[in-house]
C-alpha positions as CSV (number, residue, x, y, z in Angstrom):
1,X,111.4,89.2,110.2
2,X,111.1,92.1,107.7
3,X,111.0,89.7,104.7
4,X,108.2,87.8,106.4
5,X,106.2,91.0,106.9
6,X,106.8,92.1,103.3
7,X,105.7,88.7,102.1
8,X,102.5,88.8,104.2
9,X,101.7,92.4,103.0
10,X,102.2,91.2,99.4
11,X,100.0,88.2,99.9
12,X,97.3,90.4,101.5
13,X,97.4,92.9,98.6
14,X,97.2,90.1,96.0
15,X,94.2,88.4,97.7
16,X,92.4,91.8,97.9
17,X,93.0,92.4,94.2
18,X,91.7,88.9,93.4
19,X,88.5,89.5,95.4
20,X,87.9,92.9,93.7
21,X,88.5,91.3,90.3
22,X,85.9,88.6,91.1
23,X,83.5,91.2,92.4
24,X,83.9,93.2,89.2
25,X,83.3,90.1,87.1
26,X,80.2,88.9,89.0
27,X,78.6,92.4,89.1
28,X,75.2,92.3,90.8
29,X,75.6,88.6,91.7
30,X,78.7,89.4,93.9
31,X,78.3,88.6,97.6
32,X,80.4,91.6,98.7
33,X,78.7,94.7,100.0
34,X,79.9,98.2,99.5
35,X,81.7,98.3,102.8
36,X,83.7,95.1,102.1
37,X,84.7,96.5,98.7
38,X,85.8,99.8,100.3
39,X,87.8,97.9,102.8
40,X,89.6,95.9,100.1
41,X,90.3,99.1,98.2
42,X,91.7,100.8,101.3
43,X,94.0,97.8,102.0
44,X,95.4,98.1,98.5
45,X,95.8,101.8,98.6
46,X,97.3,101.9,102.1
47,X,99.7,99.1,101.4
48,X,101.0,101.0,98.3
49,X,101.4,104.2,100.4
50,X,103.2,102.3,103.1
51,X,105.6,100.7,100.6
52,X,106.4,104.2,99.2
53,X,107.1,105.5,102.7
54,X,109.3,102.6,103.4
55,X,111.2,103.1,100.2
56,X,111.7,106.8,100.9
57,X,112.9,106.1,104.5
58,X,115.5,103.7,103.2
59,X,116.5,106.1,100.5
60,X,116.9,109.0,102.9
61,X,118.9,106.9,105.3
62,X,121.2,105.8,102.5
63,X,121.8,109.3,101.4
64,X,123.0,110.5,104.9
């Protein structure tokens, strides 16, 4: 189950990065509004934070 969740998180991050990249390329012609862009950026930022937290939890458990 954990592998599935990691895969889903990775896919979500990847899709968010693609949408932001397209938004950047289209500029003013992009259909995304500022709230949608902020949501995508939050998803990427929060997912990287969560990955760091998970890594540190596994590291601290392994050290004990």
